[in-house]
N, CA, C, O and the ligand as a Tripos MOL2 file, in Angstrom:
@<TRIPOS>MOLECULE
protein
  241   239    61     0     0
PROTEIN
NO_CHARGES

@<TRIPOS>ATOM
      1 N          17.9330  -26.1240   -8.1240 N.3       1 MET1
      2 CA         16.9010  -26.9980   -8.7090 C.3       1 MET1
      3 C          15.7310  -26.1350   -9.1800 C.2       1 MET1
      4 O          15.3320  -25.1780   -8.5170 O.2       1 MET1
      5 N          15.2080  -26.4920  -10.3150 N.am      2 ASP2
      6 CA         14.0600  -25.7610  -10.8440 C.3       2 ASP2
      7 C          12.7870  -26.3730  -10.2850 C.2       2 ASP2
      8 O          12.4450  -27.5130  -10.5970 O.2       2 ASP2
      9 N          12.0920  -25.6110   -9.4610 N.am      3 LEU3
     10 CA         10.8920  -26.1360   -8.8100 C.3       3 LEU3
     11 C           9.6380  -25.9630   -9.6470 C.2       3 LEU3
     12 O           8.6040  -26.5660   -9.3600 O.2       3 LEU3
     13 N           9.7270  -25.1520  -10.6690 N.am      4 LEU4
     14 CA          8.5760  -24.9780  -11.5500 C.3       4 LEU4
     15 C           8.6610  -25.9870  -12.6840 C.2       4 LEU4
     16 O           9.5860  -25.9480  -13.4950 O.2       4 LEU4
     17 N           7.6920  -26.8870  -12.7360 N.am      5 VAL5
     18 CA          7.6950  -27.9630  -13.7250 C.3       5 VAL5
     19 C           6.4310  -27.8410  -14.5660 C.2       5 VAL5
     20 O           5.3320  -27.6620  -14.0410 O.2       5 VAL5
     21 N           6.6080  -27.9420  -15.8830 N.am      6 GLU6
     22 CA          5.4430  -27.8700  -16.7530 C.3       6 GLU6
     23 C           4.9120  -29.2720  -17.0380 C.2       6 GLU6
     24 O           5.6740  -30.1960  -17.3220 O.2       6 GLU6
     25 N           3.6060  -29.4080  -16.9560 N.am      7 THR7
     26 CA          2.9720  -30.6700  -17.2960 C.3       7 THR7
     27 C           1.7840  -30.3800  -18.2030 C.2       7 THR7
     28 O           1.4700  -29.2220  -18.4800 O.2       7 THR7
     29 N           1.1410  -31.4170  -18.6530 N.am      8 GLU8
     30 CA         -0.0230  -31.2390  -19.5150 C.3       8 GLU8
     31 C          -1.2170  -31.8700  -18.8200 C.2       8 GLU8
     32 O          -1.1460  -33.0000  -18.3370 O.2       8 GLU8
     33 N          -2.3080  -31.1310  -18.7780 N.am      9 ILE9
     34 CA         -3.5170  -31.6680  -18.1640 C.3       9 ILE9
     35 C          -4.6250  -31.7120  -19.2040 C.2       9 ILE9
     36 O          -4.6100  -30.9710  -20.1860 O.2       9 ILE9
     37 N          -5.5900  -32.6010  -18.9650 N.am     10 ALA10
     38 CA         -6.7280  -32.7370  -19.8770 C.3      10 ALA10
     39 C          -7.9620  -32.1900  -19.1790 C.2      10 ALA10
     40 O          -8.2750  -32.5710  -18.0510 O.2      10 ALA10
     41 N          -8.6490  -31.3050  -19.8550 N.am     11 CYS11
     42 CA         -9.8820  -30.7470  -19.2960 C.3      11 CYS11
     43 C         -10.9530  -31.8280  -19.2060 C.2      11 CYS11
     44 O         -11.2340  -32.4820  -20.2100 O.2      11 CYS11
     45 N         -11.5700  -32.0430  -18.0240 N.am     12 PRO12
     46 CA        -12.6120  -33.0740  -17.9050 C.3      12 PRO12
     47 C         -13.9240  -32.6610  -18.5800 C.2      12 PRO12
     48 O         -14.8140  -33.4910  -18.7640 O.2      12 PRO12
     49 N         -14.0450  -31.4020  -18.9430 N.am     13 HIS13
     50 CA        -15.2820  -30.9260  -19.5810 C.3      13 HIS13
     51 C         -15.2350  -31.0950  -21.0960 C.2      13 HIS13
     52 O         -16.1700  -31.6290  -21.6920 O.2      13 HIS13
     53 N         -14.1470  -30.6400  -21.7200 N.am     14 CYS14
     54 CA        -14.0950  -30.6440  -23.1910 C.3      14 CYS14
     55 C         -12.9900  -31.5480  -23.7260 C.2      14 CYS14
     56 O         -12.9130  -31.7640  -24.9350 O.2      14 CYS14
     57 N         -12.1310  -32.0820  -22.8540 N.am     15 GLY15
     58 CA        -11.1090  -33.0220  -23.2940 C.3      15 GLY15
     59 C          -9.8520  -32.3850  -23.8610 C.2      15 GLY15
     60 O          -8.9280  -33.0840  -24.2760 O.2      15 GLY15
     61 N          -9.8170  -31.0650  -23.8790 N.am     16 GLU16
     62 CA         -8.6680  -30.3680  -24.4470 C.3      16 GLU16
     63 C          -7.4440  -30.5020  -23.5260 C.2      16 GLU16
     64 O          -7.5540  -30.4250  -22.3030 O.2      16 GLU16
     65 N          -6.2870  -30.7030  -24.1480 N.am     17 LEU17
     66 CA         -5.0400  -30.7310  -23.3950 C.3      17 LEU17
     67 C          -4.4370  -29.3360  -23.3710 C.2      17 LEU17
     68 O          -4.4180  -28.6360  -24.3840 O.2      17 LEU17
     69 N          -3.9490  -28.9430  -22.2100 N.am     18 PHE18
     70 CA         -3.2040  -27.6960  -22.1970 C.3      18 PHE18
     71 C          -2.1410  -27.7330  -21.1080 C.2      18 PHE18
     72 O          -2.2710  -28.4740  -20.1330 O.2      18 PHE18
     73 N          -1.0910  -26.9350  -21.2710 N.am     19 PRO19
     74 CA          0.0310  -26.9890  -20.3430 C.3      19 PRO19
     75 C          -0.2640  -26.2700  -19.0350 C.2      19 PRO19
     76 O          -1.0200  -25.2990  -18.9960 O.2      19 PRO19
     77 N           0.3340  -26.7530  -17.9920 N.am     20 LEU20
     78 CA          0.1810  -26.1580  -16.6640 C.3      20 LEU20
     79 C           1.5510  -26.1240  -15.9980 C.2      20 LEU20
     80 O           2.2970  -27.1030  -16.0110 O.2      20 LEU20
     81 N           1.8570  -24.9750  -15.4190 N.am     21 LEU21
     82 CA          3.1130  -24.8190  -14.7050 C.3      21 LEU21
     83 C           2.8590  -25.0550  -13.2170 C.2      21 LEU21
     84 O           2.0120  -24.3900  -12.6210 O.2      21 LEU21
     85 N           3.5800  -25.9850  -12.6220 N.am     22 VAL22
     86 CA          3.3410  -26.4000  -11.2440 C.3      22 VAL22
     87 C           4.5410  -26.0670  -10.3800 C.2      22 VAL22
     88 O           5.6870  -26.3350  -10.7420 O.2      22 VAL22
     89 N           4.2510  -25.4720   -9.2200 N.am     23 ASP23
     90 CA          5.2920  -25.2250   -8.2190 C.3      23 ASP23
     91 C           5.4310  -26.4880   -7.3770 C.2      23 ASP23
     92 O           4.5700  -26.7780   -6.5470 O.2      23 ASP23
     93 N           6.5030  -27.2370   -7.5850 N.am     24 THR24
     94 CA          6.6470  -28.5480   -6.9410 C.3      24 THR24
     95 C           7.2300  -28.4740   -5.5280 C.2      24 THR24
     96 O           7.5760  -29.5010   -4.9430 O.2      24 THR24
     97 N           7.3370  -27.2720   -4.9860 N.am     25 SER25
     98 CA          7.8670  -27.1630   -3.6200 C.3      25 SER25
     99 C           6.8430  -27.6220   -2.5850 C.2      25 SER25
    100 O           7.1870  -27.8540   -1.4260 O.2      25 SER25
    101 N           5.5670  -27.7540   -3.0120 N.am     26 GLN26
    102 CA          4.5310  -28.2590   -2.1050 C.3      26 GLN26
    103 C           4.2300  -29.7110   -2.4520 C.2      26 GLN26
    104 O           4.0080  -30.0360   -3.6190 O.2      26 GLN26
    105 N           4.2200  -30.5750   -1.4640 N.am     27 ARG27
    106 CA          4.0460  -32.0100   -1.7150 C.3      27 ARG27
    107 C           2.6350  -32.3350   -2.1850 C.2      27 ARG27
    108 O           2.4480  -33.0820   -3.1460 O.2      27 ARG27
    109 N           1.6590  -31.7780   -1.5120 N.am     28 GLU28
    110 CA          0.2610  -32.0130   -1.8670 C.3      28 GLU28
    111 C          -0.3750  -30.6610   -2.0890 C.2      28 GLU28
    112 O          -0.2410  -29.7630   -1.2570 O.2      28 GLU28
    113 N          -1.0550  -30.5110   -3.1840 N.am     29 GLN29
    114 CA         -1.7350  -29.2410   -3.3950 C.3      29 GLN29
    115 C          -2.9780  -29.4480   -4.2410 C.2      29 GLN29
    116 O          -3.0630  -30.3500   -5.0740 O.2      29 GLN29
    117 N          -3.9270  -28.5770   -3.9890 N.am     30 THR30
    118 CA         -5.1140  -28.5510   -4.8210 C.3      30 THR30
    119 C          -5.2280  -27.1520   -5.3980 C.2      30 THR30
    120 O          -4.8760  -26.1690   -4.7450 O.2      30 THR30
    121 N          -5.7130  -27.0690   -6.6070 N.am     31 MET31
    122 CA         -5.9020  -25.7640   -7.2270 C.3      31 MET31
    123 C          -7.0540  -25.8450   -8.2090 C.2      31 MET31
    124 O          -7.4600  -26.9220   -8.6460 O.2      31 MET31
    125 N          -7.5600  -24.6820   -8.5360 N.am     32 VAL32
    126 CA         -8.6210  -24.5980   -9.5330 C.3      32 VAL32
    127 C          -8.0880  -23.7720  -10.6900 C.2      32 VAL32
    128 O          -7.6730  -22.6260  -10.5200 O.2      32 VAL32
    129 N          -8.1080  -24.3740  -11.8640 N.am     33 GLU33
    130 CA         -7.6580  -23.6930  -13.0810 C.3      33 GLU33
    131 C          -8.8310  -23.6170  -14.0420 C.2      33 GLU33
    132 O          -9.5880  -24.5780  -14.1830 O.2      33 GLU33
    133 N          -8.9810  -22.4930  -14.6940 N.am     34 ASP34
    134 CA        -10.0020  -22.3910  -15.7260 C.3      34 ASP34
    135 C          -9.4410  -22.9230  -17.0340 C.2      34 ASP34
    136 O          -8.3360  -22.5650  -17.4430 O.2      34 ASP34
    137 N         -10.2190  -23.7840  -17.6870 N.am     35 CYS35
    138 CA         -9.8110  -24.3240  -18.9750 C.3      35 CYS35
    139 C          -9.6270  -23.1830  -19.9660 C.2      35 CYS35
    140 O         -10.4600  -22.2810  -20.0470 O.2      35 CYS35
    141 N          -8.5310  -23.2300  -20.7170 N.am     36 SER36
    142 CA         -8.2630  -22.1490  -21.6720 C.3      36 SER36
    143 C          -9.1500  -22.2460  -22.8980 C.2      36 SER36
    144 O          -9.2100  -21.3010  -23.6850 O.2      36 SER36
    145 N          -9.8410  -23.3660  -23.0820 N.am     37 VAL37
    146 CA        -10.6870  -23.5500  -24.2550 C.3      37 VAL37
    147 C         -12.1660  -23.3080  -23.9190 C.2      37 VAL37
    148 O         -12.8160  -22.4720  -24.5470 O.2      37 VAL37
    149 N         -12.6980  -24.0440  -22.9250 N.am     38 CYS38
    150 CA        -14.1260  -23.9140  -22.6200 C.3      38 CYS38
    151 C         -14.3740  -23.0220  -21.3950 C.2      38 CYS38
    152 O         -15.5250  -22.7390  -21.0610 O.2      38 CYS38
    153 N         -13.3070  -22.5800  -20.7300 N.am     39 CYS39
    154 CA        -13.3720  -21.6080  -19.6310 C.3      39 CYS39
    155 C         -14.0740  -22.1380  -18.3840 C.2      39 CYS39
    156 O         -14.3910  -21.3630  -17.4810 O.2      39 CYS39
    157 N         -14.3240  -23.4530  -18.3200 N.am     40 ARG40
    158 CA        -14.9380  -23.9930  -17.1180 C.3      40 ARG40
    159 C         -13.8460  -24.3630  -16.1080 C.2      40 ARG40
    160 O         -12.7360  -24.7200  -16.5010 O.2      40 ARG40
    161 N         -14.1560  -24.2790  -14.8190 N.am     41 PRO41
    162 CA        -13.1350  -24.5460  -13.8080 C.3      41 PRO41
    163 C         -12.8010  -26.0340  -13.7000 C.2      41 PRO41
    164 O         -13.6840  -26.8860  -13.8040 O.2      41 PRO41
    165 N         -11.5470  -26.3300  -13.4950 N.am     42 ILE42
    166 CA        -11.0580  -27.6930  -13.3230 C.3      42 ILE42
    167 C         -10.3990  -27.7690  -11.9550 C.2      42 ILE42
    168 O          -9.4890  -27.0010  -11.6420 O.2      42 ILE42
    169 N         -10.8770  -28.7140  -11.1440 N.am     43 ASN43
    170 CA        -10.2420  -28.9380   -9.8470 C.3      43 ASN43
    171 C          -9.0740  -29.8930  -10.0300 C.2      43 ASN43
    172 O          -9.2340  -30.9890  -10.5670 O.2      43 ASN43
    173 N          -7.9080  -29.4720   -9.5840 N.am     44 LEU44
    174 CA         -6.7020  -30.2800   -9.7420 C.3      44 LEU44
    175 C          -6.1650  -30.6810   -8.3770 C.2      44 LEU44
    176 O          -6.0680  -29.8570   -7.4670 O.2      44 LEU44
    177 N          -5.8190  -31.9550   -8.2470 N.am     45 THR45
    178 CA         -5.1340  -32.4480   -7.0590 C.3      45 THR45
    179 C          -3.7740  -32.9430   -7.5040 C.2      45 THR45
    180 O          -3.6760  -33.8200   -8.3620 O.2      45 THR45
    181 N          -2.7300  -32.3870   -6.9270 N.am     46 LEU46
    182 CA         -1.3700  -32.6840   -7.3680 C.3      46 LEU46
    183 C          -0.5510  -33.2700   -6.2330 C.2      46 LEU46
    184 O          -0.6490  -32.8340   -5.0860 O.2      46 LEU46
    185 N           0.2530  -34.2570   -6.5660 N.am     47 ALA47
    186 CA          1.2430  -34.7910   -5.6350 C.3      47 ALA47
    187 C           2.6130  -34.5540   -6.2600 C.2      47 ALA47
    188 O           2.8440  -34.9150   -7.4150 O.2      47 ALA47
    189 N           3.5090  -33.9560   -5.5070 N.am     48 CYS48
    190 CA          4.8140  -33.5700   -6.0370 C.3      48 CYS48
    191 C           5.9200  -33.8980   -5.0540 C.2      48 CYS48
    192 O           5.6930  -34.1010   -3.8610 O.2      48 CYS48
    193 N           7.1210  -33.9410   -5.5980 N.am     49 ARG49
    194 CA          8.2950  -33.7730   -4.7510 C.3      49 ARG49
    195 C           9.1570  -32.7320   -5.4530 C.2      49 ARG49
    196 O           8.9750  -32.5000   -6.6490 O.2      49 ARG49
    197 N          10.0800  -32.1050   -4.7530 N.am     50 PRO50
    198 CA         10.7710  -30.9640   -5.3510 C.3      50 PRO50
    199 C          11.3770  -31.3010   -6.7210 C.2      50 PRO50
    200 O          12.2270  -32.1840   -6.8360 O.2      50 PRO50
    201 N          10.9300  -30.5930   -7.7370 N.am     51 GLY51
    202 CA         11.4440  -30.7670   -9.0920 C.3      51 GLY51
    203 C          10.7130  -31.7940   -9.9110 C.2      51 GLY51
    204 O          11.0430  -31.9940  -11.0800 O.2      51 GLY51
    205 N           9.7120  -32.4660   -9.3250 N.am     52 GLU52
    206 CA          9.0510  -33.5580  -10.0360 C.3      52 GLU52
    207 C           7.5740  -33.6380   -9.6630 C.2      52 GLU52
    208 O           7.2080  -33.4850   -8.4980 O.2      52 GLU52
    209 N           6.7360  -33.8800  -10.6620 N.am     53 ILE53
    210 CA          5.3170  -34.0870  -10.4170 C.3      53 ILE53
    211 C           5.0470  -35.5900  -10.3850 C.2      53 ILE53
    212 O           5.3490  -36.2970  -11.3470 O.2      53 ILE53
    213 N           4.4810  -36.0740   -9.2870 N.am     54 LEU54
    214 CA          4.2510  -37.5150   -9.1430 C.3      54 LEU54
    215 C           2.8810  -37.9130   -9.6420 C.2      54 LEU54
    216 O           2.7200  -38.9820  -10.2310 O.2      54 LEU54
    217 N           1.8870  -37.0630   -9.4120 N.am     55 ASP55
    218 CA          0.5250  -37.4550   -9.7610 C.3      55 ASP55
    219 C          -0.3130  -36.1980  -10.0070 C.2      55 ASP55
    220 O          -0.1910  -35.2060   -9.2880 O.2      55 ASP55
    221 N          -1.1480  -36.2560  -11.0140 N.am     56 VAL56
    222 CA         -2.0890  -35.1760  -11.2990 C.3      56 VAL56
    223 C          -3.4580  -35.7900  -11.4800 C.2      56 VAL56
    224 O          -3.6260  -36.7270  -12.2610 O.2      56 VAL56
    225 N          -4.4310  -35.2730  -10.7690 N.am     57 ARG57
    226 CA         -5.8060  -35.7480  -10.9600 C.3      57 ARG57
    227 C          -6.7090  -34.5480  -11.2580 C.2      57 ARG57
    228 O          -6.6810  -33.5350  -10.5590 O.2      57 ARG57
    229 N          -7.4940  -34.6930  -12.2980 N.am     58 GLU58
    230 CA         -8.4280  -33.6290  -12.6640 C.3      58 GLU58
    231 C          -9.8400  -34.0860  -12.3150 C.2      58 GLU58
    232 O         -10.1890  -35.2510  -12.5020 O.2      58 GLU58
    233 N         -10.6290  -33.1770  -11.8170 N.am     59 SER59
    234 CA        -12.0420  -33.4780  -11.6170 C.3      59 SER59
    235 C         -12.8420  -32.2120  -11.8830 C.2      59 SER59
    236 O         -12.3290  -31.0960  -11.8040 O.2      59 SER59
    237 N         -14.1280  -32.4230  -12.2040 N.am     60 ASP60
    238 CA        -14.9390  -31.2450  -12.5140 C.3      60 ASP60
    239 C         -15.7450  -30.8190  -11.2930 C.2      60 ASP60
    240 O         -16.4920  -29.8430  -11.3570 O.2      60 ASP60
    241 ZN        -12.3290  -27.3600  -21.3320 Zn       61 ZN61
@<TRIPOS>BOND
     1     1     2 1
     2     2     3 1
     3     3     4 2
     4     3     5 am
     5     5     6 1
     6     6     7 1
     7     7     8 2
     8     7     9 am
     9     9    10 1
    10    10    11 1
    11    11    12 2
    12    11    13 am
    13    13    14 1
    14    14    15 1
    15    15    16 2
    16    15    17 am
    17    17    18 1
    18    18    19 1
    19    19    20 2
    20    19    21 am
    21    21    22 1
    22    22    23 1
    23    23    24 2
    24    23    25 am
    25    25    26 1
    26    26    27 1
    27    27    28 2
    28    27    29 am
    29    29    30 1
    30    30    31 1
    31    31    32 2
    32    31    33 am
    33    33    34 1
    34    34    35 1
    35    35    36 2
    36    35    37 am
    37    37    38 1
    38    38    39 1
    39    39    40 2
    40    39    41 am
    41    41    42 1
    42    42    43 1
    43    43    44 2
    44    43    45 am
    45    45    46 1
    46    46    47 1
    47    47    48 2
    48    47    49 am
    49    49    50 1
    50    50    51 1
    51    51    52 2
    52    51    53 am
    53    53    54 1
    54    54    55 1
    55    55    56 2
    56    55    57 am
    57    57    58 1
    58    58    59 1
    59    59    60 2
    60    59    61 am
    61    61    62 1
    62    62    63 1
    63    63    64 2
    64    63    65 am
    65    65    66 1
    66    66    67 1
    67    67    68 2
    68    67    69 am
    69    69    70 1
    70    70    71 1
    71    71    72 2
    72    71    73 am
    73    73    74 1
    74    74    75 1
    75    75    76 2
    76    75    77 am
    77    77    78 1
    78    78    79 1
    79    79    80 2
    80    79    81 am
    81    81    82 1
    82    82    83 1
    83    83    84 2
    84    83    85 am
    85    85    86 1
    86    86    87 1
    87    87    88 2
    88    87    89 am
    89    89    90 1
    90    90    91 1
    91    91    92 2
    92    91    93 am
    93    93    94 1
    94    94    95 1
    95    95    96 2
    96    95    97 am
    97    97    98 1
    98    98    99 1
    99    99   100 2
   100    99   101 am
   101   101   102 1
   102   102   103 1
   103   103   104 2
   104   103   105 am
   105   105   106 1
   106   106   107 1
   107   107   108 2
   108   107   109 am
   109   109   110 1
   110   110   111 1
   111   111   112 2
   112   111   113 am
   113   113   114 1
   114   114   115 1
   115   115   116 2
   116   115   117 am
   117   117   118 1
   118   118   119 1
   119   119   120 2
   120   119   121 am
   121   121   122 1
   122   122   123 1
   123   123   124 2
   124   123   125 am
   125   125   126 1
   126   126   127 1
   127   127   128 2
   128   127   129 am
   129   129   130 1
   130   130   131 1
   131   131   132 2
   132   131   133 am
   133   133   134 1
   134   134   135 1
   135   135   136 2
   136   135   137 am
   137   137   138 1
   138   138   139 1
   139   139   140 2
   140   139   141 am
   141   141   142 1
   142   142   143 1
   143   143   144 2
   144   143   145 am
   145   145   146 1
   146   146   147 1
   147   147   148 2
   148   147   149 am
   149   149   150 1
   150   150   151 1
   151   151   152 2
   152   151   153 am
   153   153   154 1
   154   154   155 1
   155   155   156 2
   156   155   157 am
   157   157   158 1
   158   158   159 1
   159   159   160 2
   160   159   161 am
   161   161   162 1
   162   162   163 1
   163   163   164 2
   164   163   165 am
   165   165   166 1
   166   166   167 1
   167   167   168 2
   168   167   169 am
   169   169   170 1
   170   170   171 1
   171   171   172 2
   172   171   173 am
   173   173   174 1
   174   174   175 1
   175   175   176 2
   176   175   177 am
   177   177   178 1
   178   178   179 1
   179   179   180 2
   180   179   181 am
   181   181   182 1
   182   182   183 1
   183   183   184 2
   184   183   185 am
   185   185   186 1
   186   186   187 1
   187   187   188 2
   188   187   189 am
   189   189   190 1
   190   190   191 1
   191   191   192 2
   192   191   193 am
   193   193   194 1
   194   194   195 1
   195   195   196 2
   196   195   197 am
   197   197   198 1
   198   198   199 1
   199   199   200 2
   200   199   201 am
   201   201   202 1
   202   202   203 1
   203   203   204 2
   204   203   205 am
   205   205   206 1
   206   206   207 1
   207   207   208 2
   208   207   209 am
   209   209   210 1
   210   210   211 1
   211   211   212 2
   212   211   213 am
   213   213   214 1
   214   214   215 1
   215   215   216 2
   216   215   217 am
   217   217   218 1
   218   218   219 1
   219   219   220 2
   220   219   221 am
   221   221   222 1
   222   222   223 1
   223   223   224 2
   224   223   225 am
   225   225   226 1
   226   226   227 1
   227   227   228 2
   228   227   229 am
   229   229   230 1
   230   230   231 1
   231   231   232 2
   232   231   233 am
   233   233   234 1
   234   234   235 1
   235   235   236 2
   236   235   237 am
   237   237   238 1
   238   238   239 1
   239   239   240 2
@<TRIPOS>SUBSTRUCTURE
     1 MET1         2 RESIDUE 1 A MET
     2 ASP2         6 RESIDUE 1 A ASP
     3 LEU3        10 RESIDUE 1 A LEU
     4 LEU4        14 RESIDUE 1 A LEU
     5 VAL5        18 RESIDUE 1 A VAL
     6 GLU6        22 RESIDUE 1 A GLU
     7 THR7        26 RESIDUE 1 A THR
     8 GLU8        30 RESIDUE 1 A GLU
     9 ILE9        34 RESIDUE 1 A ILE
    10 ALA10       38 RESIDUE 1 A ALA
    11 CYS11       42 RESIDUE 1 A CYS
    12 PRO12       46 RESIDUE 1 A PRO
    13 HIS13       50 RESIDUE 1 A HIS
    14 CYS14       54 RESIDUE 1 A CYS
    15 GLY15       58 RESIDUE 1 A GLY
    16 GLU16       62 RESIDUE 1 A GLU
    17 LEU17       66 RESIDUE 1 A LEU
    18 PHE18       70 RESIDUE 1 A PHE
    19 PRO19       74 RESIDUE 1 A PRO
    20 LEU20       78 RESIDUE 1 A LEU
    21 LEU21       82 RESIDUE 1 A LEU
    22 VAL22       86 RESIDUE 1 A VAL
    23 ASP23       90 RESIDUE 1 A ASP
    24 THR24       94 RESIDUE 1 A THR
    25 SER25       98 RESIDUE 1 A SER
    26 GLN26      102 RESIDUE 1 A GLN
    27 ARG27      106 RESIDUE 1 A ARG
    28 GLU28      110 RESIDUE 1 A GLU
    29 GLN29      114 RESIDUE 1 A GLN
    30 THR30      118 RESIDUE 1 A THR
    31 MET31      122 RESIDUE 1 A MET
    32 VAL32      126 RESIDUE 1 A VAL
    33 GLU33      130 RESIDUE 1 A GLU
    34 ASP34      134 RESIDUE 1 A ASP
    35 CYS35      138 RESIDUE 1 A CYS
    36 SER36      142 RESIDUE 1 A SER
    37 VAL37      146 RESIDUE 1 A VAL
    38 CYS38      150 RESIDUE 1 A CYS
    39 CYS39      154 RESIDUE 1 A CYS
    40 ARG40      158 RESIDUE 1 A ARG
    41 PRO41      162 RESIDUE 1 A PRO
    42 ILE42      166 RESIDUE 1 A ILE
    43 ASN43      170 RESIDUE 1 A ASN
    44 LEU44      174 RESIDUE 1 A LEU
    45 THR45      178 RESIDUE 1 A THR
    46 LEU46      182 RESIDUE 1 A LEU
    47 ALA47      186 RESIDUE 1 A ALA
    48 CYS48      190 RESIDUE 1 A CYS
    49 ARG49      194 RESIDUE 1 A ARG
    50 PRO50      198 RESIDUE 1 A PRO
    51 GLY51      202 RESIDUE 1 A GLY
    52 GLU52      206 RESIDUE 1 A GLU
    53 ILE53      210 RESIDUE 1 A ILE
    54 LEU54      214 RESIDUE 1 A LEU
    55 ASP55      218 RESIDUE 1 A ASP
    56 VAL56      222 RESIDUE 1 A VAL
    57 ARG57      226 RESIDUE 1 A ARG
    58 GLU58      230 RESIDUE 1 A GLU
    59 SER59      234 RESIDUE 1 A SER
    60 ASP60      238 RESIDUE 1 A ASP
    61 ZN61       241 GROUP 0 **** ****
């Protein structure tokens, strides 16, 4: 099974969409990604099951 799943997230600062590769082997995870457009940090809360992303929440 491929545990790396690509999804698209929207930056809460500038609204830009960009792809994110998620390791779905962890059920609940939080991470901070820098927006590729405005370079501001985005706090991400992810809910996953192996091979699938169930929920993505972005906050600034
Ligand atoms: Zn941005």
